C-alpha positions, -999 to 999 in steps of 0.1 A, spaced: -82 162 53 -79 196 38 -108 210 19 -101 224 -15 -116 258 -21 -109 272 -55 -97 308 -53 -101 327 -85 -68 341 -96 -66 366 -125 -86 395 -138 -123 398 -142 -138 407 -176 -148 442 -162 -112 449 -151 -99 440 -185 -124 462 -203 -115 491 -181 -78 487 -189 -85 485 -226 -107 516 -225 -80 536 -206 -54 525 -232 -77 536 -260 -83 570 -245 -46 576 -239 -38 565 -275 -64 589 -289 -49 618 -269 -14 611 -281 -24 608 -317 -44 640 -315 -15 659 -301 9 647 -328 -12 660 -358 -1 697 -355 35 685 -352 32 665 -385 19 695 -404 47 717 -390 72 691 -401 57 691 -437 60 729 -438 96 728 -426 104 703 -455 87 726 -480 107 756 -468 139 737 -469 132 723 -504 125 758 -517 159 770 -503 177 741 -520 160 748 -554 168 785 -550 205 777 -545 206 755 -576 188 782 -596 213 808 -584 243 786 -593 227 781 -628 222 818 -632 259 826 -622 270 803 -651 243 811 -677 234 847 -669 197 837 -671 174 816 -650 163 781 -662 131 779 -682 98 767 -669 90 740 -660 122 731 -641 139 703 -659 172 687 -648 181 674 -683 178 706 -704 196 739 -704 182 770 -720 202 766 -751 210 803 -754 234 828 -739 265 817 -720 250 782 -714 259 769 -748 293 786 -747 300 769 -714 292 735 -727 254 729 -723 249 737 -687 220 719 -671 201 725 -639 209 689 -630 246 700 -627 236 718 -595 209 697 -580 205 659 -582 167 659 -581 141 686 -580 122 679 -547 85 676 -546 62 686 -518 49 661 -493 19 647 -512 39 646 -545 29 679 -561 55 701 -577 65 735 -564 54 766 -584 81 781 -605 78 810 -630 102 832 -649 99 866 -666 117 882 -695 136 868 -724 163 859 -715 147 851 -681 160 877 -656 136 872 -627 119 842 -612 96 832 -583 93 800 -564 61 794 -544 47 768 -520 15 768 -500 21 762 -463 -4 745 -440 2 768 -410 9 804 -403 46 807 -399 71 835 -389 91 829 -421 62 844 -440 73 878 -428 106 874 -446 95 861 -480 88 881 -512 52 892 -519 50 904 -555 23 899 -580 43 878 -605 20 871 -635 -5 845 -624 16 835 -593 1 852 -562 22 854 -531 0 868 -504 6 854 -469 -18 874 -448 -45 848 -447 -52 812 -455 -38 800 -479 -4 809 -467 20 812 -497 57 813 -491 76 827 -520 113 831 -529 125 852 -558 158 863 -574 181 882 -550 
């Protein structure tokens, strides 16, 4: 007769704990390496949004010969100048929605003059970026556009 000797098959508790610890360490490393990529992606969205808003404002100016009033509103034109003669032109004719920053805050927009003949769009970036060398850096009323130190402000103005 054959003797039955139970052989333990499977993993011990120590082996399972070691595997779980290794997976936890690897997950922490991956998550930590993705954090800078997320902030760069948010900055890229902000820069793209400002370009889209600038295009809509430029198209509005071509038709109305003045920039839209502040705050940016899709439903109202300025009510003066060529806008009323052209049939109440609205900013919403050129952009379907005014984008907001990641986090839900609005972009800074300011105009000067009456009728408005100059404007500035501003956003604060999370990272230093090469595009900051190509933006405008005027002192535009209370809107500051310095980009030499944190905070990094990216500004676009009338061309």
